[in-house]
PLY file of the C-alpha trace (Angstrom):
ply
format ascii 1.0
element vertex 625
property float x
property float y
property float z
element edge 624
property int vertex1
property int vertex2
end_header
-15.88 22.99 -33.78
-12.34 23.42 -35.12
-13.48 22.51 -38.62
-16.03 25.33 -38.48
-13.18 27.85 -38.08
-10.65 26.15 -40.35
-10.36 29.35 -42.42
-8.63 30.97 -39.43
-5.92 28.33 -39.53
-5.78 26.46 -42.82
-2.19 25.21 -42.28
-2.60 22.79 -39.37
-4.94 21.57 -36.63
-4.63 19.86 -33.28
-6.59 18.75 -30.22
-5.90 17.90 -26.59
-8.22 15.81 -24.42
-8.27 14.63 -20.82
-11.02 13.58 -18.43
-12.24 17.15 -17.85
-11.24 19.27 -20.83
-10.88 19.29 -24.59
-8.89 21.98 -26.40
-8.81 22.47 -30.16
-6.74 24.66 -32.45
-6.45 25.73 -36.08
-3.06 27.12 -37.08
-1.95 29.82 -39.49
1.83 29.36 -39.61
3.60 32.70 -39.11
6.24 32.11 -36.38
8.27 28.89 -35.93
6.82 27.26 -39.02
8.05 23.75 -38.20
7.46 23.18 -34.49
4.72 25.50 -33.33
1.77 23.08 -33.24
-1.05 23.68 -30.77
-2.50 22.94 -28.29
0.89 23.27 -26.61
1.97 22.29 -23.08
4.62 23.00 -20.47
7.34 20.48 -19.60
5.21 18.14 -17.45
2.03 18.68 -19.50
0.06 20.12 -16.60
-0.61 23.42 -18.38
-2.06 23.47 -21.92
-2.85 26.42 -24.18
-4.72 27.22 -27.39
-3.81 30.71 -28.59
-4.72 33.07 -31.41
-2.68 36.21 -32.08
0.87 37.50 -31.84
2.97 38.49 -28.83
5.42 41.13 -30.05
7.70 41.10 -27.00
7.94 37.32 -26.83
11.68 37.16 -27.50
12.54 39.35 -24.50
10.12 37.38 -22.31
11.59 34.10 -23.56
15.13 35.16 -22.63
13.91 36.20 -19.17
12.09 32.89 -18.61
15.06 30.81 -19.76
17.23 32.72 -17.28
14.74 31.69 -14.59
15.13 28.00 -15.48
12.26 27.34 -17.88
12.97 24.89 -20.72
11.57 25.59 -24.18
10.84 23.05 -26.91
9.89 25.63 -29.57
10.72 29.19 -30.53
7.05 30.28 -30.60
5.36 33.12 -28.77
2.73 30.56 -27.70
5.13 28.69 -25.45
6.18 31.96 -23.83
2.61 32.44 -22.55
2.60 28.93 -21.06
5.79 29.47 -19.07
4.76 33.00 -18.10
1.54 31.52 -16.69
3.62 29.01 -14.70
5.63 31.92 -13.34
2.87 34.47 -12.66
-0.50 32.73 -12.95
-3.35 34.86 -14.30
-1.18 37.97 -13.90
0.81 36.76 -16.92
-1.53 38.72 -19.19
-0.17 42.00 -17.82
3.29 41.27 -19.28
2.08 40.59 -22.83
2.47 43.14 -25.61
0.44 42.25 -28.66
-2.93 41.05 -29.89
-4.27 37.87 -28.39
-7.09 35.64 -27.30
-6.10 32.46 -25.50
-7.36 29.78 -23.14
-5.10 27.96 -20.69
-6.19 24.70 -19.07
-4.45 24.23 -15.72
-4.89 20.52 -14.97
-3.59 20.68 -11.40
-5.89 23.52 -10.40
-8.83 22.28 -12.48
-9.07 25.81 -13.87
-9.55 27.27 -17.33
-8.09 30.77 -17.66
-8.77 32.87 -20.76
-7.92 36.41 -21.85
-8.59 38.91 -24.62
-6.07 41.63 -25.52
-6.38 45.12 -24.14
-8.03 46.84 -27.10
-9.87 43.86 -28.54
-7.99 42.99 -31.71
-8.68 39.28 -31.22
-12.08 37.77 -30.36
-13.23 35.30 -27.70
-16.78 33.88 -27.58
-18.17 31.51 -24.97
-21.35 29.79 -23.81
-22.37 27.93 -20.64
-24.42 24.86 -21.52
-25.30 21.90 -19.32
-22.68 22.72 -16.70
-19.95 23.04 -19.32
-18.08 25.97 -20.84
-17.72 26.14 -24.62
-15.47 28.74 -26.26
-14.21 29.65 -29.73
-12.66 32.44 -31.77
-15.90 32.81 -33.75
-19.55 32.17 -33.02
-19.71 29.53 -35.77
-17.25 27.46 -33.74
-19.70 27.36 -30.83
-22.70 26.74 -33.09
-20.94 23.62 -34.39
-21.45 21.97 -31.00
-24.41 19.62 -31.03
-25.96 21.01 -27.83
-26.17 24.63 -29.03
-29.46 25.94 -30.38
-29.95 29.23 -32.22
-32.39 31.57 -30.50
-32.30 35.26 -31.33
-31.37 37.71 -28.58
-33.93 40.43 -29.35
-32.15 43.11 -27.33
-29.01 42.57 -29.43
-31.01 43.18 -32.63
-32.10 46.53 -31.17
-28.48 47.41 -30.37
-27.38 46.50 -33.89
-30.02 48.63 -35.58
-29.39 51.54 -33.22
-25.59 51.53 -32.98
-24.35 49.14 -35.75
-22.58 47.06 -33.08
-23.65 44.86 -30.17
-22.02 45.76 -26.83
-20.45 42.90 -24.86
-21.26 40.48 -23.45
-24.30 40.15 -25.74
-24.33 38.62 -29.20
-27.28 38.10 -31.54
-27.60 34.52 -30.30
-29.08 34.03 -26.84
-26.62 32.35 -24.49
-23.55 33.02 -26.63
-21.43 35.73 -25.07
-18.29 37.65 -26.00
-15.46 38.45 -23.63
-14.94 42.24 -23.55
-11.60 43.69 -24.59
-9.10 43.95 -21.74
-10.86 41.24 -19.70
-9.97 37.80 -18.38
-12.25 34.83 -17.77
-11.87 32.05 -15.22
-13.90 28.82 -15.15
-13.40 26.69 -12.06
-15.68 24.11 -10.41
-18.51 25.11 -12.70
-18.27 28.77 -11.72
-17.57 31.55 -14.22
-15.80 34.78 -13.34
-15.17 37.64 -15.83
-13.24 40.73 -14.81
-11.16 43.56 -16.37
-7.38 43.64 -16.17
-6.74 46.85 -18.15
-8.47 50.01 -19.24
-6.99 53.00 -20.98
-7.01 55.99 -18.65
-6.75 59.55 -19.90
-4.60 61.64 -17.59
-3.10 64.44 -19.73
0.30 65.65 -18.63
1.38 69.29 -18.61
4.81 70.87 -18.70
6.12 69.59 -22.04
6.49 71.52 -25.28
4.36 70.63 -28.29
7.46 69.68 -30.26
8.64 67.37 -27.51
5.31 65.52 -27.61
5.38 65.32 -31.41
8.96 64.05 -31.56
8.28 61.32 -29.01
5.06 60.38 -30.80
6.99 59.83 -34.03
9.59 57.72 -32.19
6.92 55.60 -30.53
4.96 55.06 -33.75
8.07 53.85 -35.56
8.98 51.54 -32.67
5.44 50.10 -32.57
5.48 49.37 -36.29
8.91 47.76 -36.03
7.72 45.55 -33.15
4.60 44.54 -35.03
6.57 43.34 -38.05
7.81 40.23 -36.20
7.15 37.23 -38.47
8.80 34.30 -40.20
6.78 34.98 -43.38
6.51 38.13 -45.54
4.41 40.98 -44.09
2.38 43.30 -46.34
0.28 46.39 -45.67
-3.11 47.86 -46.45
-2.57 51.28 -48.02
-5.37 53.81 -48.51
-3.19 56.88 -48.82
-4.55 58.32 -45.57
-2.28 59.48 -42.76
-2.43 56.33 -40.66
-1.87 53.64 -43.29
0.75 55.81 -45.03
2.76 56.25 -41.83
2.62 52.51 -41.19
3.93 51.83 -44.71
6.64 54.47 -44.33
7.89 52.91 -41.07
7.75 49.43 -42.58
9.79 50.57 -45.58
12.39 52.05 -43.24
12.70 48.77 -41.36
12.40 46.20 -44.17
15.15 44.60 -46.24
12.90 44.17 -49.31
10.15 46.33 -50.84
6.92 46.27 -48.84
3.91 44.74 -50.60
0.94 47.12 -50.39
-2.71 46.60 -51.28
-5.52 49.04 -52.07
-9.15 48.80 -53.19
-10.92 51.43 -55.27
-14.18 52.28 -57.00
-15.26 54.14 -60.11
-16.72 57.05 -58.09
-13.96 59.65 -57.72
-15.37 61.13 -54.51
-14.95 57.71 -52.81
-11.78 56.52 -54.56
-8.44 56.97 -52.77
-6.20 54.92 -55.03
-4.43 58.01 -56.43
-3.20 58.82 -52.91
-2.16 55.21 -52.31
-0.16 55.27 -55.55
1.55 58.48 -54.46
2.67 56.92 -51.17
3.74 53.74 -52.97
5.95 55.75 -55.31
7.59 57.61 -52.42
8.51 54.40 -50.57
9.04 52.06 -53.51
6.47 49.48 -52.50
5.21 46.61 -54.63
1.74 48.04 -55.01
-1.41 46.24 -56.16
-4.96 47.57 -56.63
-8.38 46.08 -57.18
-11.56 47.85 -58.28
-15.00 46.62 -57.26
-18.42 46.40 -58.90
-21.80 47.09 -57.28
-23.41 43.81 -58.31
-20.60 41.75 -56.76
-20.83 43.57 -53.44
-24.58 43.30 -53.04
-24.72 39.65 -54.07
-21.82 39.07 -51.67
-23.77 40.10 -48.56
-24.48 36.46 -47.59
-20.76 35.69 -47.73
-20.03 38.71 -45.51
-22.68 37.73 -42.99
-21.43 34.15 -42.84
-17.86 35.36 -42.32
-18.93 37.70 -39.51
-21.65 35.54 -37.90
-23.60 38.78 -37.62
-24.92 41.58 -39.82
-22.89 44.72 -40.37
-22.72 47.92 -42.42
-21.14 48.82 -45.81
-17.64 49.20 -44.37
-17.55 45.40 -44.13
-17.64 45.10 -47.92
-14.57 47.34 -48.23
-12.58 45.36 -45.69
-13.58 42.00 -47.14
-12.43 42.94 -50.65
-9.03 44.29 -49.69
-8.36 41.37 -47.30
-9.31 38.77 -49.89
-7.13 40.58 -52.43
-4.08 40.76 -50.13
-4.40 37.12 -49.06
-3.38 36.00 -52.54
0.18 37.21 -51.87
0.80 37.40 -48.11
-0.32 35.83 -44.83
0.14 38.92 -42.67
-0.73 42.59 -43.24
-0.36 45.73 -41.18
-3.01 48.45 -41.32
-3.92 51.81 -39.84
-6.80 50.62 -37.63
-7.22 52.60 -34.45
-5.47 55.74 -35.65
-8.64 57.81 -35.55
-9.48 56.70 -32.01
-5.92 57.07 -30.69
-4.92 60.31 -32.46
-8.42 61.95 -32.65
-9.11 61.76 -36.35
-12.90 61.65 -36.69
-14.67 64.83 -37.76
-17.13 64.58 -34.87
-14.28 65.11 -32.39
-13.69 68.61 -33.68
-17.38 69.25 -34.41
-18.68 68.78 -30.87
-18.13 72.45 -29.85
-19.92 73.60 -33.02
-22.89 71.41 -32.19
-23.05 73.02 -28.76
-23.03 76.47 -30.34
-25.73 75.53 -32.82
-27.87 73.94 -30.09
-27.70 77.24 -28.18
-29.53 79.06 -30.99
-33.23 79.79 -30.44
-35.46 76.75 -30.91
-37.75 78.66 -33.29
-34.81 79.12 -35.66
-33.46 75.56 -35.42
-36.82 73.81 -35.55
-38.89 76.30 -37.49
-36.38 77.40 -40.13
-33.41 75.03 -40.42
-35.28 71.77 -39.76
-38.00 72.54 -42.27
-35.36 73.54 -44.84
-33.39 70.32 -44.24
-36.47 68.26 -45.00
-36.62 69.74 -48.50
-32.93 69.40 -49.43
-32.21 66.79 -52.14
-29.39 64.28 -51.61
-26.41 64.16 -53.96
-25.11 60.79 -52.59
-21.59 62.28 -52.70
-19.09 61.49 -49.96
-19.77 63.71 -46.91
-22.12 65.89 -48.97
-23.16 69.31 -47.76
-26.70 68.00 -47.33
-25.50 65.19 -45.07
-23.55 67.62 -42.92
-26.56 69.89 -42.44
-28.83 66.95 -41.61
-26.25 65.67 -39.14
-26.02 69.02 -37.36
-29.80 69.35 -37.23
-30.30 65.88 -35.77
-27.53 65.70 -33.19
-28.25 69.14 -31.72
-31.57 68.04 -30.24
-31.85 68.64 -26.47
-30.15 66.14 -24.20
-27.09 65.54 -22.06
-23.62 65.67 -23.64
-23.50 61.88 -23.50
-26.83 61.58 -25.33
-25.62 64.05 -27.90
-22.47 62.05 -28.50
-24.50 58.86 -28.85
-26.53 60.56 -31.60
-23.32 61.72 -33.30
-21.97 58.18 -33.55
-25.25 56.64 -34.77
-26.47 59.27 -37.23
-26.80 56.86 -40.18
-28.47 54.15 -38.07
-31.96 54.03 -36.54
-32.45 56.49 -33.69
-35.42 56.60 -31.30
-37.46 58.60 -33.83
-36.95 56.11 -36.65
-37.55 53.09 -34.43
-41.07 54.31 -33.66
-42.22 53.72 -37.24
-39.72 50.99 -38.12
-40.14 48.33 -35.44
-42.78 45.64 -35.72
-44.43 43.82 -32.82
-41.40 41.66 -31.91
-38.95 44.56 -31.69
-41.49 47.12 -30.53
-41.54 45.93 -26.94
-37.74 45.72 -26.86
-37.49 49.25 -28.23
-39.88 50.59 -25.60
-38.06 48.94 -22.72
-34.45 49.33 -23.83
-32.11 52.28 -24.16
-29.49 51.51 -26.77
-28.09 55.03 -26.60
-27.10 54.37 -22.98
-24.29 52.10 -24.20
-22.59 55.30 -25.40
-24.12 57.93 -23.13
-23.53 56.29 -19.74
-19.78 55.67 -20.04
-19.47 59.19 -21.47
-21.25 60.70 -18.45
-19.22 58.63 -15.97
-16.09 60.42 -17.20
-17.29 63.80 -16.02
-13.85 64.82 -14.78
-12.33 64.63 -18.27
-12.48 67.15 -21.10
-15.01 66.42 -23.85
-12.48 65.12 -26.39
-11.03 62.53 -24.04
-14.51 61.42 -23.00
-15.28 60.75 -26.67
-11.99 58.94 -27.24
-12.45 56.82 -24.13
-15.98 55.75 -25.04
-14.96 54.88 -28.59
-12.03 52.78 -27.36
-14.35 50.41 -25.45
-17.38 50.39 -27.78
-17.10 51.04 -31.51
-13.39 50.23 -31.83
-13.36 46.64 -30.47
-16.92 45.62 -31.33
-17.19 47.10 -34.82
-13.91 48.21 -36.41
-11.65 45.49 -35.02
-14.34 42.84 -35.26
-14.58 43.50 -39.00
-10.81 43.60 -39.44
-10.21 40.30 -37.68
-13.14 38.33 -39.03
-12.91 39.45 -42.65
-9.15 39.03 -42.74
-9.28 35.58 -41.19
-12.10 34.58 -43.57
-9.33 34.56 -46.20
-6.64 33.12 -43.91
-5.06 36.56 -43.50
-3.73 37.87 -40.19
-4.28 41.62 -39.82
-2.25 43.64 -37.33
-2.76 47.17 -36.04
0.55 48.68 -34.87
-1.18 51.96 -33.97
-3.11 50.00 -31.31
0.04 48.90 -29.52
-1.06 49.46 -25.93
2.14 51.27 -24.97
1.60 53.74 -27.83
-2.08 54.10 -26.88
-1.19 54.82 -23.24
1.30 57.46 -24.36
-1.34 59.15 -26.53
-3.80 59.06 -23.62
-1.36 61.26 -21.67
-1.12 63.79 -24.49
-3.07 67.05 -23.94
-6.34 67.36 -25.86
-5.24 70.68 -27.37
-2.40 68.92 -29.17
-4.65 66.27 -30.68
-7.09 68.80 -32.13
-5.75 72.28 -32.74
-7.79 75.13 -34.22
-10.35 72.60 -35.43
-7.72 70.43 -37.14
-8.16 66.77 -36.32
-5.20 64.49 -35.63
-2.91 67.52 -35.29
-0.04 65.86 -33.39
-0.01 62.82 -35.66
-0.08 64.99 -38.78
2.91 66.92 -37.51
4.73 63.75 -36.50
4.06 62.23 -39.93
6.10 65.00 -41.58
9.14 62.94 -40.56
8.18 60.49 -43.35
5.39 61.76 -45.61
5.22 64.42 -48.36
3.11 67.48 -47.61
0.33 66.63 -50.07
-0.41 63.45 -48.08
-0.06 65.12 -44.68
-2.40 67.95 -45.67
-5.06 65.99 -47.56
-8.54 65.93 -46.04
-9.67 62.84 -44.19
-11.66 60.35 -46.23
-13.36 57.30 -44.81
-12.94 53.78 -46.16
-16.20 53.48 -48.08
-17.76 52.41 -51.37
-20.44 54.50 -53.20
-23.22 52.27 -51.88
-25.83 55.05 -51.97
-25.49 55.25 -55.76
-25.37 51.48 -56.10
-28.79 51.22 -54.44
-30.80 52.62 -57.32
-33.12 51.73 -60.20
-34.29 48.15 -60.65
-31.65 46.85 -58.24
-33.15 48.89 -55.41
-36.67 47.74 -56.22
-35.55 44.11 -56.33
-34.00 44.48 -52.89
-37.19 46.09 -51.62
-39.15 43.05 -52.81
-36.68 40.72 -51.09
-37.06 42.56 -47.79
-40.85 42.58 -48.03
-40.92 38.81 -48.66
-38.28 37.98 -46.05
-38.18 37.10 -42.35
-37.83 40.70 -41.19
-41.43 41.33 -42.22
-42.90 37.82 -41.86
-41.39 37.54 -38.37
-42.84 40.94 -37.44
-39.42 42.42 -36.68
-39.83 45.32 -39.11
-43.00 46.89 -40.50
-43.58 46.54 -44.25
-44.63 50.21 -44.65
-41.32 51.25 -43.05
-39.38 49.38 -45.73
-41.50 50.99 -48.45
-40.80 54.40 -46.91
-37.04 53.89 -46.72
-36.82 52.65 -50.29
-39.02 55.44 -51.65
-37.16 58.23 -49.85
-33.83 56.86 -51.01
-35.01 56.26 -54.58
-36.23 59.86 -54.90
-33.14 61.24 -53.09
-35.13 62.81 -50.30
-32.85 61.11 -47.72
-29.70 59.03 -48.06
-30.75 55.74 -46.43
-28.03 53.55 -47.92
-26.56 52.51 -44.56
-30.00 51.74 -43.13
-31.04 49.73 -46.18
-27.74 47.83 -46.18
-28.13 47.05 -42.47
-31.65 45.70 -43.02
-30.44 43.58 -45.93
-27.71 42.19 -43.68
-30.15 41.46 -40.85
-32.60 39.82 -43.27
-29.75 37.69 -44.61
-28.60 36.73 -41.10
-32.10 35.56 -40.16
-32.38 33.51 -43.35
-29.02 31.76 -42.82
-28.76 31.41 -39.05
-32.41 31.08 -38.01
-34.16 29.64 -41.06
-31.19 27.53 -42.17
-30.97 28.77 -45.78
-27.71 28.35 -47.65
-25.51 31.30 -48.61
-25.94 30.48 -52.28
-29.73 30.42 -52.05
-29.83 33.81 -50.34
-27.29 35.24 -52.80
-29.44 34.08 -55.70
-32.28 36.22 -54.36
-30.01 39.25 -54.49
-29.13 38.90 -58.15
-30.86 41.52 -60.34
-34.10 40.35 -61.89
-34.67 40.46 -65.61
-37.43 42.20 -67.40
-38.68 44.57 -64.68
-40.65 47.13 -66.59
0 1
1 2
2 3
3 4
4 5
5 6
6 7
7 8
8 9
9 10
10 11
11 12
12 13
13 14
14 15
15 16
16 17
17 18
18 19
19 20
20 21
21 22
22 23
23 24
24 25
25 26
26 27
27 28
28 29
29 30
30 31
31 32
32 33
33 34
34 35
35 36
36 37
37 38
38 39
39 40
40 41
41 42
42 43
43 44
44 45
45 46
46 47
47 48
48 49
49 50
50 51
51 52
52 53
53 54
54 55
55 56
56 57
57 58
58 59
59 60
60 61
61 62
62 63
63 64
64 65
65 66
66 67
67 68
68 69
69 70
70 71
71 72
72 73
73 74
74 75
75 76
76 77
77 78
78 79
79 80
80 81
81 82
82 83
83 84
84 85
85 86
86 87
87 88
88 89
89 90
90 91
91 92
92 93
93 94
94 95
95 96
96 97
97 98
98 99
99 100
100 101
101 102
102 103
103 104
104 105
105 106
106 107
107 108
108 109
109 110
110 111
111 112
112 113
113 114
114 115
115 116
116 117
117 118
118 119
119 120
120 121
121 122
122 123
123 124
124 125
125 126
126 127
127 128
128 129
129 130
130 131
131 132
132 133
133 134
134 135
135 136
136 137
137 138
138 139
139 140
140 141
141 142
142 143
143 144
144 145
145 146
146 147
147 148
148 149
149 150
150 151
151 152
152 153
153 154
154 155
155 156
156 157
157 158
158 159
159 160
160 161
161 162
162 163
163 164
164 165
165 166
166 167
167 168
168 169
169 170
170 171
171 172
172 173
173 174
174 175
175 176
176 177
177 178
178 179
179 180
180 181
181 182
182 183
183 184
184 185
185 186
186 187
187 188
188 189
189 190
190 191
191 192
192 193
193 194
194 195
195 196
196 197
197 198
198 199
199 200
200 201
201 202
202 203
203 204
204 205
205 206
206 207
207 208
208 209
209 210
210 211
211 212
212 213
213 214
214 215
215 216
216 217
217 218
218 219
219 220
220 221
221 222
222 223
223 224
224 225
225 226
226 227
227 228
228 229
229 230
230 231
231 232
232 233
233 234
234 235
235 236
236 237
237 238
238 239
239 240
240 241
241 242
242 243
243 244
244 245
245 246
246 247
247 248
248 249
249 250
250 251
251 252
252 253
253 254
254 255
255 256
256 257
257 258
258 259
259 260
260 261
261 262
262 263
263 264
264 265
265 266
266 267
267 268
268 269
269 270
270 271
271 272
272 273
273 274
274 275
275 276
276 277
277 278
278 279
279 280
280 281
281 282
282 283
283 284
284 285
285 286
286 287
287 288
288 289
289 290
290 291
291 292
292 293
293 294
294 295
295 296
296 297
297 298
298 299
299 300
300 301
301 302
302 303
303 304
304 305
305 306
306 307
307 308
308 309
309 310
310 311
311 312
312 313
313 314
314 315
315 316
316 317
317 318
318 319
319 320
320 321
321 322
322 323
323 324
324 325
325 326
326 327
327 328
328 329
329 330
330 331
331 332
332 333
333 334
334 335
335 336
336 337
337 338
338 339
339 340
340 341
341 342
342 343
343 344
344 345
345 346
346 347
347 348
348 349
349 350
350 351
351 352
352 353
353 354
354 355
355 356
356 357
357 358
358 359
359 360
360 361
361 362
362 363
363 364
364 365
365 366
366 367
367 368
368 369
369 370
370 371
371 372
372 373
373 374
374 375
375 376
376 377
377 378
378 379
379 380
380 381
381 382
382 383
383 384
384 385
385 386
386 387
387 388
388 389
389 390
390 391
391 392
392 393
393 394
394 395
395 396
396 397
397 398
398 399
399 400
400 401
401 402
402 403
403 404
404 405
405 406
406 407
407 408
408 409
409 410
410 411
411 412
412 413
413 414
414 415
415 416
416 417
417 418
418 419
419 420
420 421
421 422
422 423
423 424
424 425
425 426
426 427
427 428
428 429
429 430
430 431
431 432
432 433
433 434
434 435
435 436
436 437
437 438
438 439
439 440
440 441
441 442
442 443
443 444
444 445
445 446
446 447
447 448
448 449
449 450
450 451
451 452
452 453
453 454
454 455
455 456
456 457
457 458
458 459
459 460
460 461
461 462
462 463
463 464
464 465
465 466
466 467
467 468
468 469
469 470
470 471
471 472
472 473
473 474
474 475
475 476
476 477
477 478
478 479
479 480
480 481
481 482
482 483
483 484
484 485
485 486
486 487
487 488
488 489
489 490
490 491
491 492
492 493
493 494
494 495
495 496
496 497
497 498
498 499
499 500
500 501
501 502
502 503
503 504
504 505
505 506
506 507
507 508
508 509
509 510
510 511
511 512
512 513
513 514
514 515
515 516
516 517
517 518
518 519
519 520
520 521
521 522
522 523
523 524
524 525
525 526
526 527
527 528
528 529
529 530
530 531
531 532
532 533
533 534
534 535
535 536
536 537
537 538
538 539
539 540
540 541
541 542
542 543
543 544
544 545
545 546
546 547
547 548
548 549
549 550
550 551
551 552
552 553
553 554
554 555
555 556
556 557
557 558
558 559
559 560
560 561
561 562
562 563
563 564
564 565
565 566
566 567
567 568
568 569
569 570
570 571
571 572
572 573
573 574
574 575
575 576
576 577
577 578
578 579
579 580
580 581
581 582
582 583
583 584
584 585
585 586
586 587
587 588
588 589
589 590
590 591
591 592
592 593
593 594
594 595
595 596
596 597
597 598
598 599
599 600
600 601
601 602
602 603
603 604
604 605
605 606
606 607
607 608
608 609
609 610
610 611
611 612
612 613
613 614
614 615
615 616
616 617
617 618
618 619
619 620
620 621
621 622
622 623
623 624
């Protein structure tokens, strides 16, 4: 099991065994390089831990515990958790500031206690089999156990195709579960208990000036970045040139003794390429900047590698993250990034667009359905980033009748397969699941339960417990660790997040301007051309890549693959998607990519094909007329 996740800790390994428990660990050496081996125990070896992550306030906690009589054998953050557990039991998790997933075996109590950090930066998977509990940082660690069998969880496939993520506790493999962010797990006498210990609450405060909020936000961001830089090895940064990553780099430069190493990935399509902005920020802060540019053929043939790294299918954003992480890992072991900035500071376009959708939905149905909808169906796609055609299609689709929660669910899943698409897409195996499930409810229900909050904070709250931990942070962790790279998100420091949750909605979005408070705070460090630039997502021009003979080859692969032969997806639906994309009637690149990922996952995890064999099928064919 530890060998299966050796990429997460290529520097060292260790195991602990007694009559009731076995713990394993793979180590990436970042703090206390010489004496921080795990699993690690307390003084009398009655409490053992295996831990993944970083505790940023460990030095202060260590001093406090020493003052209370605890004896330390290392200078690691890991040992701090052990002694804190001795002091406070399961409540120890409430004192930790950082990103973490850990399991503590308490020999005296016969109890295993495990926890995942508040916002879900680190993963924890588990399975109950034959009266035992198995757990690991990645699903492949659990699958390495001889008693685990792969059976597909059909409902999870429906969630993936509908939302592009699988809500906890489900995974694509029946019986394998994931611990939700901000939750703890206890296993004692064969009984499993999972419960929350933290949730971000939005209670906006009044009575402060806008400038007071902005000044404190800037102070807190800088402090969070400084805290997150703790390491005994060099720390680099991902740099896109957007607000969030640029602020992180600026704060790092202000708190570093040597130039910060920064890393960016670009493409040859100018509407998707941000490297010119990254270079601008690098010049301002004197970083050691490196860039890599990607090719379409490498990314498509690399889908099996992505799927194997993730243990699940994903969307095109995964390719972007994988490339920049692999690139950075050549020079550093730790990087900071801007993950979470959009969810904490309100940066997504849909946050400011919600009122406009309401206004459009209030127009007469004859105009929306009879005029606009029919016009949308005839608009050609340009495949440009956030094209005008995409925006009109988005507005037309998400404004369909429904509750505010249902409308928000449609906003977040526009490029995936909604109820309308699933009707003609799903084959026999998924058809029954689709008829009896309600994937949209994973977004809509938590949204509706927050009826006392304003609309913006309902959106932010839902995103913080759904898309953020189970898509964005899942990709960041898994694809970084696939290259032995630890990725940290200072903007997801829980103290900073709690502060932002108290900030009034009108300061986060002002006159339709997203991320208003953060933009104003960033003026402390950034030049105006970076502060004022429009938001651009981290994406490659996949829509243009999926064209010509390459697209037709991928169509043939899908038609011959397990998606169709297993009656998951209908063959005519694949023909339809490919044809509409090929003739630019609709931009289906995300949907096609997701199906390619799911097809690949079934081949590798269910059929047992090798990555190389599946990749060979994705190479362009020769001689297609």
